Each structure stands twice: as C-alpha cells, then as structure tokens.
N, C-alpha and C positions, 0 to 999 in steps of 0.2 A: 504494500500500500504506500502510495506517495505521501510525502509530508503535507501537513496542512498549510494553507496560505498564512503568511505572517504580516501582510499589509493589504490595505485596500488599494487596488491598482487597476489599470486598464491595459490589456484585458485581465480578468473577465468582465469587469465593470465597464459600462459606457463612461466616457470622460465626464459627462455632466453629473453623474452620480459621485464620482471621485471628488469633484470640486464642491459639491453640496455637502459631502461628509467632512471635508476639510473646514468648510465654513461653520458647520454645526459642532464638530467634535474637536477641531484643531488639527494642525499639520502633524504628520508622522504618528497619528494615533493607530494603535494596533488592534486588530480584531480580537474580540473575546473568544473563548473556546467555541461557543455555540455559533458565533458569526463565522469563524473559520470553517467549521463543519458545513455551514450553509454555502460558503463560497466554493467549497470543494464539491459538494454533492448536488446542490441545486443549480449550479451554473455549469460546471464541466459536463455533467451528464446531459444537461439540456442542450449544450452545443453539439455533443456527439449525436444525439438523436435527431436534431435538426439537420445535421449534415447528411444523414442517411435518407432524408426526405420522408421519414415516417414520424408521425406524431404519436408519441407514447405518453399517455397520461401518467403522472407520478403521484405517489402518496407518501408523505413524510410526517413524522412527529418530531418537533423541535422541543426538547425538554432541557431546561437549565434553571439554576437558582434565580431568585428574584433579583432584579437590577442588573442582569447580565447581558441585556441587549437583544432580546428575542424579537422586538419590533423591527429592528434593522435586519435581523437574520431572515425574516420572511418578506419584509417590504422590498428589499433590493431585488431578489429574484422575481417577485411578483411584478414590480413596476418595469423592470428590464424586459421580462418576458412579454408583457403587454406592448411595450414600445417596439420590440423587435418584430412582433407579429402584426403590428398596426398596419392597416391598409390605408392608402392615401384617401383623404376625404375632400372632395371638391366642395366649394361653398355652394350650398343649395339655393336655388332661386325660389320665388314665391310659388311658382307653379308646382315644383317638386314637393314643397311642403304641403300644399293643398291636396295632393293626391294621397296623403297618409290616411289610412282608414280611421274613421272616427273612434272605433272601439279599440284601436291599438294602444298599448301601454305608453305612458309618457317617456319612460326611460328603458333602455336595453343595455345595461352595463356588461362589461366583459369580465368583471371580477366582483366578488362579494367578500367583505370582511365582517365576520360575526363577532360581537363583543357582548358581554353580559350586562353592561350598564350603559346608559346614555352618556355619562361622564367619560367613560373610557372610549366610547365610539367617537365623541367629539375630539378628545385628545389625540387619538390615532389619526383622524383625518387631518388635524393640524400638523402632526409630525410628517405625514406623507407629503403634505404641501411643501414642507421645508426641504424635501429632497427633489423637488421638481422645478427649481429655479431655471435650469437650462433644458432639462428633458421635459417636454410639455405633454402632460396627461391631465385628465379631468377627474377630480375626486369630489364626491358629494357625501355628506353625512345625513343619514335618514333619521335624525333624532325626532322622536315623537313630538317634542316640545317646540320645534321650529315653527315659526309663524307661517301661515299659508300665504301664497302669492298667486295672483291670478294667472300667471303664465307657467309657474312651476308648482303644482299642488303639493302641499306638505313640506315645502322647503323655504328657507330664507336665503337671501343672496350671500350671506357671510360664510356659508358652509361650502361653497363651491371653490375648489382649489386647483392649482396647477396652471390654469390660464385665467385671464380676466374675463368673466362672463357677467353681463348685466341681465338678470331675469326679466326686467321690464322691456328689454329691447331685443332679446334673442329667445327663440323657441328651443325646446329640448332637441328638436331634430337638427338645428343648425350647429349646436355644440353638444354632441352626444357624450354622456358620462362614461368614463372608463371603469371607475371603481366606486362602488357603493358601500358605505360603512354604516352599520346599525345593529341594534339588538335583534334577536330572532323574532320576537313578537312584532316589532315595528316592520321588519322586512316582510313577514308573512302577511301583514295587513296590506302592504303595497303589492304583494304578489297576487293575492286572492281578493282583495277589497276589504275594507274595514268592516268588521262584523262577520267575517268568514266562519268563525267558530260558534256563532250564536245558535245556528240550527243544530249543530252537534251537541251543544250544551242543553238545548231544549229537549232533544231526544233522550239524553242521559237522565235528566231530571224527571222526565215523564216516566221512564222505566222504573226509577227509584220510587216514584209516587205510586205507580201501579202495584209494586211489590208491597209497599206499606199498606195500601188500601186492601190488598188481598189478606194480609195478616190481620187487619182490623175486622174484616168480615168473618174470618174464621173464629174470632173472639165473640162478635155480635152479629149473627147471621140475619137479625131482623132489621139492621140498619141498612136502608137502601139509598141513602143520600149519596148523590154523586159529587165527588170533590171537584173543585175547579181545576181544570187541566193546567199543568205547568206550561204547556205550549202556548197558552194564551198570554203568559207573561212575556213571551218572546215574539208574539205574532205581530206586534206593532214595530218591532225592530227590523229595520231593513238596512242594507249596506248603504252607508252614507257617503262612500267614496268609491269611485271606479278603480279598476286595477291600474296601478301606476308603474309596475315593474315587469318587464319581459325578461325571460330567462334563457332564450335560445342562443344568446351570444356568450354565455358564461364559459370562460376558460380556466378560471382560478377560483377556488373558495378557500379562505383562511378562517379557521375556527380558533379564535384567540381565547385563552383561558378555557381550554377544552375540557378540563376536569369539571368545570362548572356547567358548561353547555351540554355535556353529556350526562349530567346527573339527573335524578328523577324530575326535578323542577323544570328543566329546559329540554331534556332529551327528545321528547315527542315533537316539539316544534322544530328543533334543530334538524332532526332526521327527516321531518316532512319537507323542509326547505331543500335538503339535498336530493330527496326523491323527486320533488317538483322540478328541480333543475334538470335532473337526469331525464325525466319524461319529456320536458320541453326540448331536449337535445336528441330525442328519438330513441332513448334507451330506458323504457319503463322498468322500475325496480320490482322484483318479486315481493310478495307480502310476507313470506316466511320470515319469522323473527330471527332465526339462527343461520341464515344463509350468507355466505361470504359475498361482499358487495364490491363491484368494480365500477366506479363512476366515470362518465365521459368528460372529465375535467380534472385539472390538477387539484389535489386536496392536501392542505397543510394544516396540521393540528399543532398548537403550541400550549405549553403549560409549564409552571414551575414545580408542579407536583403530579405524580402519576398514582392516584389511588387504585385500589384493586378493581373497582368498578370500571374505570377507564381502561385499565390494562386488559380486563376481560372482554370489554366491548371491542377493542382493537383486535385482539386475538381471534375473536369470533367473526367479525365482519370485515376486517382488513388484515388478513394474515400475511399479505405481501408488503404491507406498509413498512417503510424503512425508518427505524427509530434512531434518532441522533440525540445523544445526551451528553451534557457537560460533566466533567469529573465530580463537581460538587453539588450535583442534583440531590435534593432533600437535605441540604445543609444550609445553615445560616452563613451569611457573608463573614469572612474573617475579620472585617473591620467593625463588625457589630458586637457590642458588648451587652451583656445581660446583667441586670441588677434586681434584687428582690427586696421588697419593702413590706414590712409587717403592718397590719392594721393596728393602730394604737388607741383608737377611740371606739372599739367595738365593731360589729359587722352590720349594724343597721345602716340604711342608705345615708342618712344625714351625717352619721359618724364617719362613714367611709369618705364622704365628699370632703370632710375637713382634712383627712390625710392626703387626698389628691391635691387639694389647694396648697397644702404645705409643701408638697413636692414641686409643684409648679413654681412657687415663690422661691424655693431653694435654687432651682435652676436659674432663675433670673438674678438672684443674688450672686451666683457664680459668674454670670455674664457681666455684671457690673464690676466685680473684682477683676476679671480678666481685662475688661476695657480700661480700667484705671491703671492696671499694670502696664498695658501696652502704650497708654498715653504718656506715662511718666511725667505727670505734672502739666502737660499742655492742655489747653481747653478745646476739646473736640466735641463739645455738646453732649446731648443725651445719648447714652449707649444703646446699641441695637440689641433687643432682647430676642431670644430664641423662640421659635414657634413650637408648639407641642400638639401632637396628634394623640387623641385618646380614644380607645376602643372599649365599648361595653357590649353586652350580648343582647340587650333588649331595647327597643325604641323608646319605651317609657323611661328607661334610665338615661337615655340621651337627653330627653327633655328635662328630667329632674336635675341632672348634673349641670346642664346649661343654665337653668334658672338659679341654682345655688351659686355658681361661679359669677354669674352676672350680678347677683346680689352682693357679692363680695368685691365688686369693682374690677372683675376680670371679664372683659368682653369676649364672647365666644361665638362660634358658628356651630350650631347643633343641627346635624343633618340626618334625617331618616328617609326611608323610601317614600313617605308621604309628604315630605317637606315641599312647601309651595315654591321655594326657590329653584327646585329641580325642573319646574315646568316653564322656565323662562327662555329656553332655547339655546342657552350657552352655558359655559362653566364659570361665569362671572361670580357666582355664589361661592366659588373656591379661590377667588383672586387672593394672592398673597400666600396661598398654600401649595398650589400646583407650580411646577417649574415653568418658568417663562419660555416662550418660544423665541428663537432667534438669538439667544445669548450663547456665545461660544462656551462649550462645556465639555468636560470629560465624562459625559454621561450618554444614555442610550435611548431614552424615550423623549419625545418633545411634549411640550405642554399645549394647552388649549389654544386654538387658533385665535381666540379672542382675548387672550391674556394680555394684560397691560403691565408696563414697568412698575415695579414696586415704588411706592411713594416713600420718600425718606424725610418727609416733613415731621416736625415735632409731634403733630397729632398722630401720624402713622406709627410713631415709635412708642406711644403711650398705650399700654395694654388695657386701660380703662376706656379708651376712645376707639381703638382699632383692634379687631379680633386677632389675638395671638394664640388662641386655643381652638382646635377643631375637634368636636366630639361626634362620633358616629358608631355605627355597627360594622359588620363585615361588608356592608354596601360599598365602601370605598377601599376595601382591602385588596382588590384584584386589579393588577396591571397598571394602575395610575402611578405616574411619575411625580412625586412630590418635590417641592423646593428643597434645596440643600440646607435651608434655614431650619427645616424640621429635622433636628438631630436627636429628638427624644420622642419615643412612642411609649405610651402608657397602656398596659394590658390590665384593666381594672377588674374584669371578671375572668374567672378561670376559663381558659380556652376549651371549647367543646372537644377539640381533637388537635393533634399536632399539625395537620395540614392547615387548619384554620390559623394556628399560631404562626406558621411559617409565612403566610401571606400577610398577616397583620404586621409582624415584626419587619417584614421586608419592605415596608414603606420608608425605611431609613437605612443608612449604611449601604447605599447603593453604589455600584461601580467604583469601589475603592474609597468612597467617602466614609468618614467616621460616623457612627450612630450608636444610640443607646436605647435599649428596651427595658423599661421598668415594669416588673411584674408584681402586682399586689397580691397579698394572700395572708392567711393566718399561719404564722410561723411557729407558734407554741400552743400547747394544750389541745383540747378537743377540736377536731377538724383540721389539725395541722398535717396529718398524714397525706391528705390530698395535695396540699401545697408542696410537700416533699416529693411526691410522685411527679408533679409537674416539673419540679426543679431537675429531677433525674432525667426526664425525657427531653427537656430543653438542653441539658448538658450533652446528650448524645448528638443533638442537632448542631451543637457548637463545637463538636470535635472533642468532647470530654471535659471542656471547661465548665466549672460548676457555677460561675457567676458570683457577683459580689452581693453580700447581704447588708442591709442597713437597719 
C-alpha cells in the first residue's frame, strides 16, 4: 500500500481548492489522518475509474474523532467530483424557461448532504461556500426556518453559495443548484411535498383506535357508540406545498453524523430518502429489510463514533462499503483535559446551579489573573472572558439553569429544540459561540455563513450584558464547530452513555487547540459509585488519564 498524502496539493486537488484551503487553514497546513485517507481513497480511485470510462459508484465510511476535519474529508471529493463531471450550461432564454413543465420540481441538485440539525446544515453550507471562491458551484441550505421567497419557495437568498444569485431576478432553472444541504425531515418535505406523512400517520392512528375500540367492546358488548375516526383529524390537512426537489440528477449523498441519522429516530426517513433517490434514478430498492443494498450514486457516511447499531446496519446493507478510520477513533483529543467537580450544596437543582455558577466565576477569575499577568502593568482595558458551553440532559433544566444564571447577573443563551430563536432562518442565535467564517484558522469546520465578527466593545466583554454562557442539551453536541473562545465544556448531568459524552466533550479541544471538560457529580457517600464509574470510563477514552478532581 502506498503512503498517505502529507499535503494538500494539485493534483489530486483542483488548484482552486488548494488556494481556498490555504486561505481558510493557512499555508503549509497538513492533512489530518482522516483527510489523508480521503485524499488517497476518494480521489485516486475516482481518477482511475474515470479513466476507464466506466462509472462505478462508491460507498465509504469516514470515521474519526471529533474536531479532526471530517467536513473537509468529504466536501473536497464531493465538490471536485461534481465540478469534474459538470456539463456546460448555456444561459437559458425566456422561451426555454417557459417550456418547463408546471409540475416539475423547483430544484434538481446533483448532491445531497444530510445533517441532523438545522444549525449544522447551515454551518456546513457556509463552510462549503468558503471552498468555492475560485471553483464555482451552487450550494443551497434547505433549512426549514428560511423565509419563503416568491421565486424560490422555502429559501432565503442568504443561503445560496458559491456564485452570486439574486432570487428576485433569477429563476431556479437559470442557476441550477448543485448541492442541497438539510435535515432528513426538511428534505423529505421538499421531495414529496409538505404533509407527505400525514396520510401514513392517519392510517396508523386509525388502526390503533380500531384495536382499542375492539378491546372496549369485548369488555362492554352493549356499547354500540361509534368513536370519531382519527382520519377525520387529518382529513382537512392537505399538502400545503408542491414538490420542490427532483432526485434524478443525484450523484452524491453525504450522511453526516451517520450514527444519529441511522438511529431509530431518523433511520426511517433517512433510508426513505435514499430509496426515493434510487427509484428516481431507475433502480427501485427491494422492500426486504435485510437485503444488501447497492445505490446508483456515491454514498459517504461520516461519524465520530460507530455504535453497534450503525456497524450492524452497514454490515447488513452495505457489506462492500469501505471503512476509513483514524487511529484515535472513540478517543478524546489529546489536548482535552478532564476535571471532576463535586456537588457541595446538595443534589437539588437550585443547589447544583450554585456550584455551576461558582465554577463559571472561577474560570473568569483565572482569565482576569492571566490578563493582568500578560499586561504587566499596562492599561489594556477590560479583559476578555472565556465562553462556557454547558450540557444538561433535559430541556426543562436548560430553562431552569438559564433563569438562575440570568438572575445572578450572568447573561446566557438557553437553547432547546423548541426555542423560538431556532426558527429565524440563520445561526445568529449562536453568534459569539460558533466559529467565525473567513478567519484564517488551524481548524477544520467553518462557521455559519451569516456569522459576524465578534464585537470587542466594553459591552460585549461584560458577561452581564453579552451572553458568555450557552446552555443546551445534546441538540448542539453533533458536528458544530464552536469558537476557540469556548475552552470549557461543563457536563452537568451524568452522560447517558459514552458516545453521548464523546460528542459533548468534543465541542472543545478541537484540532490541536486546548480545552477542558468539567464533569459534575457526587464524589463521596451514597450515589458516588456512579460518578466513579463515569470517571473510569472517561479515563479509558482519555488514554488512561484519570483527570483532575476539585
């Protein structure tokens, strides 16, 4: 086997991608292990197959630890593959546009990227745009929250990337989309029309009601009252939007955070999308649940963890899929330190929140001391305080802790799946916490395309005026690239499992940057055995290091 590539170069990359990487990552940056594997397998194999004149669809799993650059590892071969196979498009005139069938979908992309959350979908589309300064392709984010536009249903102009497109002056036919990024549910709405699952839900509920009614009649055979059919609850619901997405041109599908999108909550929708694409391309999939599947498009799965469920799914349905894994898969980054903090005020919520507040303030005290030491007597104004990311297990605790800290003069962003800020069509509700797009960095994912430069005014440095603490659940633990200012992640509730812990902890200490994970728990007395077990399991992930106790 030949050695892995040690630099981003042309070939195999197109020159435009090399320059984009230099602008984003800096000159002479070296590929991470997963990126090197991608350069070898997803590029060299592709060139050989193209040279034979035969199109052979590929299936890969890219698996590596958090913060290791999986986005670049799949975006580069995806975007280059689309550019190489791109057919010249002549500027259409009004006559050619008018001949488009009225029922035809608005968009027919050549690639889909599936992500579990709208926040990650938006961030990925922004990062893809940063790679397309010279190589022109069209990226669109299918966020559910984007405002509708009369020319491009379901989208806002700010999510179109790679080329400058004004939705008010150009139709989808004149500037076709190459890559569509979105969550499985939103993409399915675009494929089948919003409300596609109502009929199925109606039938399921009707069956359940019939079964319940049968049991009731067995108990009281004299009751002949007919219940209101559940179908009537859905009878007034009709599809409020036509089909917006055609699938016949799909050449690539990326399933980001595959361990989530193939878990029980997402698997049905994810697999239905893949089957719909296959059918649209003339290869209907068999309905047998345990049949190996070969899709007529390139399929790339990515994940920082491979739970048993995902491994079993791949072995059953994609036995020929090539698994590419980095050496430190299922390990915490070496630059990430763990620390254990005991509850000192009891385990009731309000008592716990006092301990969390104390830890936040201790971090800021250390920031002030460090700034004073570096200033050495000079007047450099108010010191810049660290941002803190806090994970809890339940949405109600997000709200409780947010209210408590706000009441103590610590302004927070408390985000759950139902938060209104998530519905505004951008990631502005995370400004100051996600990494900025366009800043040269030794890092691997880009931030939201709408992110603005951090304000360094006195108000922005005051934690009572500008949010310095973000509180959330596992909602934001997958894939998002947070600002390097977030050097501290608090795990307030005991992690449900170590996979969940890896993803939460992995929001800091990324790509060689230093980070710290603070794990709260009961360290003495009754109930301390669970905390000790967590400590042992985290130590395994850290390579045997037990972590510091406070």
